[in-house]
C-alpha positions, 0 to 999 in steps of 0.5 A: 500499499503506497501513500504520499505526502509532502514531508515524512517525519520519522519520530514521534517525540517532542522534535517530530512532533513539533516539526508537524505541528508546524507544518499543518499550520503553513498548510503542508502536509506530514506524517509522523512514523513513531516505532513505540505506542503513544503512551511509550513516548510518554513515559520516558522520563526527560529534560525540563529546562526550556529556552526562550527559543523553543517556548517561543517556538511551541507558541508559534506552533499554537500549543502553549496554552498549558505550558503559558499557565503551569510553566515555573519561571526562572530567572536565575540558576544558583551555582555552588562549590563546596559550602558556599553558593552563588546565584547567576541573575539570567533575567538582569544579565540577558533580559531573558529567562527560561521555564521549567515545563517536563518534556513529557508535559511537553510531547503530551500537548503536542500528541493532543493538538496532532490529534485534534487537527486529525494529523497522520500519527502512525505508531508501532511501526518496524523495519523502516527504511528511507530510499533513494533520499539521494534523489529527486523522489525519496521514499519511505518503506515500514512494516505495520502488524505484518504488513508493509507500506510505502510513502512516496513524499518530497522530504524525509525528517529524522527526528528519531535519535541516536539509536534510529535508522535516519543518520544510519541511511547517510553513507559512512562515507559521506558523514563524519562523526564526532564524540567525547564519552564523559567517564561517569553517569548521573543517577537521577531521582524524580519524588513527589516532594516540594523543589529545595530551592527555588531555583536549579541548584549546580553544585561541585564537591569533593564527592562529585556533581549535583543537581537539585531540579524540578518539573512543578511545585510537587514534583523534584528531580535531582541528580547526583554524578556516578560510576559507569558501572553502577545501577540504579538497583544499587541506590536505596532512596536513603544512600541516595538522599544521604549522598545527595546531602553530603554534595549540597550546601549545608543550609540546603541540605538541612531543608531537603524534604526527602521522600520516595523516588518514582523513577530512578535510573542513570544516564550515560554523559557524552558528546556526539555531532555528525556532519553533515545533517542533511544528505540530498533530501533526508534532513537530521534533527535533535538526537538523529545529529547531536547529543549533548551532556544534560549538564547545560539542558541543552539537549531538547533546545538543540534540538528545537533549534534544529526545529526552527531552521528546518521549518522554516526552510520548508516553509519558504521552499513550498510558499516559493520554491526558493531552496537556500534556507535547505541548502544551508539547514545542516550550516546553520543548525550545526553552526547554533550545535556547536556553540551548544555542546562548548557550552554543555562541556564547559559546565560538565568539566567544570563543576564534575569530578574526573578520575584522573584529575590531580591537584592542580586539576582541582585548583584550577576548577576551584578559581574557575568557579571563583573567579565566576563568583565575582566576575559579572562578564564571566556570568553573562557568557554563561547566562547568555548561552544558558537562556539559548544563542539566538537562531 
């Protein structure tokens, strides 16, 4: 069975759904293919810090009503080293802020919008293949419930993550991959407890990194740096809370409200970029093309940047026939991606403990934090990157 659409979007996560929704509002047809079910996608626990650009894209897509009502606006962040801490006022330094709104909720809003507008979302697809992407007539084949299907299209948007088929479709001879694997992971828990602080706390200590975050006023997200050999089962809730308290300032630890975890997982940290992000009529977006450590809250936000460039390029093409945006997509997206990779690398390097660090390295780390504490220019650089560089 053969279908026809203008853009096939592979991947029903937030970036694929956002692109489909934006295209719909421009009268551009799309079909979204998702390997899992809707409930499975919504069950994934992910980031929650949204840059101004990501928020504006959600508004442009017409799916911001609940986000605007329920999100937590953050005008700053807190950095601590040992038992000292200081605030970085994002609003004062940049005129902008970030918001906290869980990726799960953002994805739910996008699903609801696409379903309300009868968008074509196809779940439980298997054996997806992108065919003839380097020609003027690309097509996508897949299987569902034992039956084979084909979609003819103008373009393919690969929003299917690091392990998806999209990047692998580009011949290895036509792409270059860059990767840095960090020698530790983040153990994270979600708990139905009030956040320990109004703003996020990024904590550096002799025992390793910790992050105090939240999803709403009654749902907290906490992380501690851990060994890659650890398993979530190695950590009881009591052990996690005890270790977290050791890594954050004493006054903060005293006010920490603990409770049972409702989710516990370990995420490895790495930086990954593939170039280019376009091959013929196949365009890569988000984790299909790049991954950053979660330290700088850039994963979802860099994906949103890709969607900004690609959506506007498609809109330009279908309105005027002009291919300039499409031709420049990879170059523009990668320029912003590499700046996000640099920022995430910088923040990760400054706040974590590395197994091969010397006493000299530790002194340099401490001096870097101390310099930032007293230097507004250093704070401004961090703030500009944190709220999101312009598109």
